[in-house]
BALO-488796 format. One record per residue (C-alpha): x, y, z; residue in one letter. Coordinates in steps of 0.2 Angstrom, whole numbers, padded with zeros to 4 digits, always signed. Example, Ala and Ser with C-alpha at 12.3 -4.5 7.8 and 13.67 -1.06 7.14 Angstrom:
REM residues 2
+0062-0022+0039A;+0068-0005+0036S;
END
This chain:
REM residues 403
+0000+0000+0000X;+0007+0017-0005X;+0012+0028+0009X;-0001+0042+0003X;-0015+0029+0004X;-0009+0024+0022X;-0009+0042+0027X;-0026+0045+0021X;-0033+0029+0029X;-0025+0034+0046X;-0031+0052+0045X;-0048+0046+0042X;-0048+0035+0058X;-0039+0049+0069X;-0054+0060+0065X;-0064+0050+0076X;-0051+0047+0090X;-0055+0055+0106X;-0044+0071+0112X;-0039+0078+0128X;-0034+0096+0125X;-0022+0098+0140X;-0020+0117+0139X;-0032+0131+0134X;-0038+0149+0139X;-0055+0145+0135X;-0068+0154+0145X;-0083+0144+0149X;-0096+0158+0145X;-0089+0165+0131X;-0082+0149+0121X;-0086+0155+0103X;-0077+0169+0093X;-0088+0184+0091X;-0082+0189+0074X;-0069+0185+0060X;-0056+0197+0068X;-0056+0187+0084X;-0050+0171+0075X;-0039+0181+0063X;-0029+0191+0077X;-0025+0175+0087X;-0008+0178+0093X;+0002+0165+0085X;-0007+0169+0068X;-0005+0187+0071X;+0014+0186+0073X;+0014+0177+0055X;+0003+0190+0048X;+0014+0204+0054X;+0029+0196+0047X;+0021+0196+0030X;+0017+0216+0032X;+0001+0216+0042X;-0001+0232+0052X;+0001+0231+0071X;-0015+0241+0073X;-0025+0234+0058X;-0041+0237+0069X;-0039+0256+0067X;-0040+0255+0048X;-0056+0257+0038X;-0065+0241+0035X;-0060+0239+0017X;-0041+0243+0020X;-0041+0232+0034X;-0047+0217+0024X;-0035+0221+0010X;-0021+0221+0022X;-0026+0205+0030X;-0028+0196+0013X;-0011+0203+0007X;-0002+0196+0023X;-0012+0180+0023X;-0007+0176+0005X;+0011+0180+0008X;+0011+0168+0023X;-0002+0155+0018X;+0011+0141+0019X;+0015+0144+0038X;+0008+0133+0051X;-0005+0145+0059X;-0011+0151+0042X;-0014+0133+0036X;-0024+0131+0052X;-0034+0147+0049X;-0038+0141+0031X;-0044+0125+0038X;-0055+0133+0051X;-0065+0142+0038X;-0065+0129+0025X;-0071+0115+0038X;-0082+0124+0050X;-0089+0138+0039X;-0087+0131+0020X;-0078+0147+0016X;-0061+0150+0006X;-0052+0165+0012X;-0048+0173-0005X;-0055+0190-0007X;-0065+0204+0001X;-0082+0196-0001X;-0076+0180+0007X;-0069+0188+0022X;-0086+0198+0024X;-0094+0181+0022X;-0083+0174+0036X;-0087+0188+0047X;-0105+0186+0045X;-0104+0167+0048X;-0094+0168+0064X;-0107+0182+0071X;-0120+0169+0068X;-0111+0155+0076X;-0106+0165+0090X;-0125+0166+0096X;-0128+0147+0093X;-0129+0139+0110X;-0122+0122+0104X;-0109+0129+0092X;-0094+0125+0104X;-0100+0107+0106X;-0103+0106+0087X;-0085+0111+0084X;-0079+0099+0098X;-0088+0084+0091X;-0080+0087+0073X;-0063+0081+0079X;-0069+0071+0094X;-0062+0082+0107X;-0069+0075+0123X;-0060+0085+0136X;-0053+0103+0138X;-0042+0110+0152X;-0042+0127+0160X;-0032+0135+0173X;-0044+0147+0181X;-0058+0141+0192X;-0071+0153+0185X;-0068+0148+0167X;-0072+0129+0170X;-0090+0129+0168X;-0094+0127+0150X;-0110+0133+0144X;-0118+0123+0130X;-0107+0109+0132X;-0109+0091+0138X;-0094+0092+0150X;-0086+0106+0160X;-0067+0109+0158X;-0055+0100+0169X;-0048+0112+0181X;-0028+0112+0183X;-0026+0128+0195X;-0011+0139+0189X;+0000+0143+0203X;+0015+0152+0196X;+0009+0169+0202X;+0009+0162+0220X;+0026+0155+0218X;+0035+0170+0214X;+0026+0180+0228X;+0031+0166+0240X;+0049+0167+0235X;+0049+0186+0237X;+0041+0184+0254X;+0055+0173+0259X;+0070+0183+0253X;+0063+0199+0260X;+0059+0191+0278X;+0070+0195+0292X;+0070+0176+0296X;+0069+0167+0279X;+0070+0150+0287X;+0055+0154+0299X;+0046+0161+0284X;+0049+0145+0274X;+0042+0134+0287X;+0027+0144+0288X;+0025+0143+0270X;+0024+0124+0271X;+0007+0126+0280X;+0000+0138+0267X;+0006+0126+0252X;-0001+0111+0260X;-0018+0120+0264X;-0018+0126+0246X;-0015+0110+0237X;-0026+0101+0249X;-0040+0112+0244X;-0037+0109+0226X;-0038+0090+0229X;-0054+0091+0238X;-0061+0101+0223X;-0057+0086+0211X;-0042+0094+0203X;-0030+0081+0197X;-0015+0092+0197X;-0008+0110+0197X;+0001+0120+0183X;+0016+0132+0184X;+0027+0141+0171X;+0045+0143+0177X;+0058+0156+0169X;+0076+0153+0168X;+0083+0146+0184X;+0102+0144+0188X;+0099+0133+0204X;+0096+0115+0204X;+0084+0104+0214X;+0095+0090+0219X;+0097+0098+0236X;+0088+0109+0249X;+0097+0125+0251X;+0101+0133+0269X;+0090+0147+0271X;+0098+0153+0286X;+0115+0156+0277X;+0118+0174+0272X;+0118+0180+0253X;+0102+0170+0248X;+0101+0168+0230X;+0083+0169+0223X;+0084+0154+0212X;+0090+0144+0227X;+0074+0149+0236X;+0064+0145+0221X;+0070+0128+0222X;+0066+0126+0240X;+0048+0132+0237X;+0047+0119+0223X;+0052+0106+0235X;+0037+0111+0246X;+0025+0111+0232X;+0030+0093+0226X;+0029+0087+0244X;+0011+0093+0246X;+0007+0086+0228X;+0013+0070+0233X;+0003+0071+0249X;-0013+0075+0241X;-0011+0065+0225X;-0009+0078+0213X;+0002+0079+0198X;+0014+0094+0194X;+0013+0101+0177X;+0028+0112+0172X;+0028+0124+0157X;+0045+0127+0152X;+0056+0137+0140X;+0047+0154+0137X;+0056+0170+0144X;+0052+0189+0145X;+0068+0193+0154X;+0077+0201+0138X;+0061+0211+0131X;+0043+0213+0134X;+0039+0199+0121X;+0038+0181+0126X;+0053+0172+0117X;+0058+0153+0117X;+0075+0151+0126X;+0086+0136+0123X;+0093+0130+0139X;+0102+0112+0139X;+0102+0110+0157X;+0083+0116+0160X;+0076+0099+0163X;+0092+0092+0171X;+0091+0105+0185X;+0073+0098+0190X;+0078+0081+0190X;+0081+0081+0209X;+0062+0083+0210X;+0057+0068+0198X;+0069+0057+0209X;+0064+0063+0226X;+0045+0064+0224X;+0033+0051+0218X;+0020+0063+0211X;+0017+0062+0192X;+0025+0077+0183X;+0020+0082+0166X;+0034+0093+0156X;+0028+0104+0142X;+0041+0114+0133X;+0043+0129+0121X;+0061+0126+0116X;+0066+0114+0102X;+0082+0109+0111X;+0071+0102+0126X;+0061+0090+0117X;+0074+0076+0118X;+0077+0081+0136X;+0060+0079+0141X;+0060+0062+0133X;+0076+0057+0143X;+0068+0063+0159X;+0052+0052+0155X;+0064+0037+0151X;+0073+0038+0166X;+0059+0042+0179X;+0043+0032+0179X;+0033+0047+0186X;+0038+0059+0172X;+0027+0061+0158X;+0029+0072+0141X;+0016+0085+0136X;+0011+0094+0120X;+0021+0108+0112X;+0020+0125+0118X;+0023+0142+0110X;+0036+0142+0097X;+0038+0123+0098X;+0021+0120+0089X;+0027+0116+0072X;+0026+0101+0060X;+0045+0098+0060X;+0047+0099+0079X;+0031+0088+0082X;+0038+0074+0070X;+0055+0075+0077X;+0048+0074+0094X;+0036+0060+0090X;+0051+0049+0084X;+0060+0053+0101X;+0044+0047+0110X;+0040+0032+0099X;+0058+0025+0101X;+0060+0028+0120X;+0043+0028+0129X;+0027+0018+0131X;+0013+0028+0122X;+0004+0031+0138X;+0018+0042+0144X;+0015+0055+0131X;+0001+0068+0127X;+0001+0078+0112X;-0012+0091+0112X;-0009+0108+0121X;-0019+0121+0109X;-0017+0136+0120X;-0032+0142+0111X;-0043+0157+0116X;-0058+0152+0106X;-0067+0135+0102X;-0063+0138+0083X;-0044+0138+0086X;-0045+0122+0096X;-0052+0115+0080X;-0038+0122+0069X;-0024+0117+0080X;-0030+0100+0084X;-0033+0097+0066X;-0015+0101+0062X;-0008+0089+0075X;-0019+0075+0069X;-0013+0079+0052X;+0005+0079+0057X;+0002+0063+0067X;-0006+0054+0052X;+0009+0058+0041X;+0021+0053+0055X;+0012+0036+0058X;+0011+0032+0039X;+0029+0034+0037X;+0032+0022+0052X;+0019+0009+0045X;+0026+0011+0027X;+0044+0008+0034X;+0039-0007+0044X;+0041-0001+0061X;+0023-0002+0066X;+0008-0011+0058X;-0008-0002+0056X;-0016-0007+0072X;-0001-0002+0082X;-0001+0015+0074X;-0019+0018+0079X;-0016+0012+0097X;-0001+0024+0099X;-0012+0038+0091X;-0026+0034+0104X;-0013+0035+0118X;-0005+0051+0113X;-0021+0060+0109X;-0032+0053+0123X;-0028+0039+0135X;-0011+0046+0143X;-0019+0062+0148X;-0036+0054+0152X;-0028+0043+0165X;-0017+0057+0173X;-0031+0069+0173X;-0044+0056+0180X;-0057+0061+0168X;-0069+0047+0172X;-0071+0055+0188X;-0073+0073+0183X;-0083+0085+0173X;-0101+0078+0175X;-0113+0092+0175X;-0126+0095+0188X;
END
């Protein structure tokens, strides 16, 4: 069977394979985009359009000029990942090809109509069998018009950096640290009682390592050393309350106001002391291509470490395929999750999940054609990567029923 035929057959099957979207910015009472421009100005796409000449403040232009500026930039960048996703969103969900002013106006009207459809978000989810979505803000979790609410994985990075500052500025850092132990335990215990399966945090670049607890009574405390001690408290509490810890790593804002991917070959290595010391599960989501192999090595070495989807500038077909190869060779499929859409409206979850399923079908077709997998094995790997791995870790069977 030719590879193209294999790919088409796998892609057809993957359309109905269930998905857990492990990271979104969806808000439960406004899941639908309100107009064409909310979809067209999605951050990742907007950057690609800007690179092709789209004005930074296009919303200030007269409507016709704005549309022409968009069409020019979209045409010039139509081969990029996010532009491909945008075209697929309008082609599949609205039956519209974005090619001229009339099509953009028709797309705007179509989105405005879907925005007020009570079941639109569920319709979009069903198109690619997306069963579960994750949010990080409690108020965002009730999903209006959908069969299930979102899974809540509370985000705590804002708290972490505040805790570190309190300890550093305290007249007695060691005493402040011990007091923080009670605060962290109460916080994570409360999340556990709410039914949350885990917690999520980002981490900027850090120089200290987690293979030891630093002496907080010593003079000249270094902020990163305090950070590592705080991470130990968090992991202790996560272990005690049976929560997983999800780390989003590799995006920095330290050099300018824009978030940028930062390659650091020791980023995962410095956290390995946590993986070794605590039995709670860890999920690693990275934005830097250099760390794609590092997270697989961590998951290969530590049974409690799992690999998540690609974040920010790591979301590309080339990096996904390379990362899939790392994972396939080294890890049971149940140790990896693929989808972290980072979407802000339901339409973009469709575009980005379609992209990943397309890339996955190409990758698996290549493995089948070369004899490394048979068809049944390929579909089993896909099911684990798209759904089962996250579903087990996030305990989806016990969550999200309405009422």
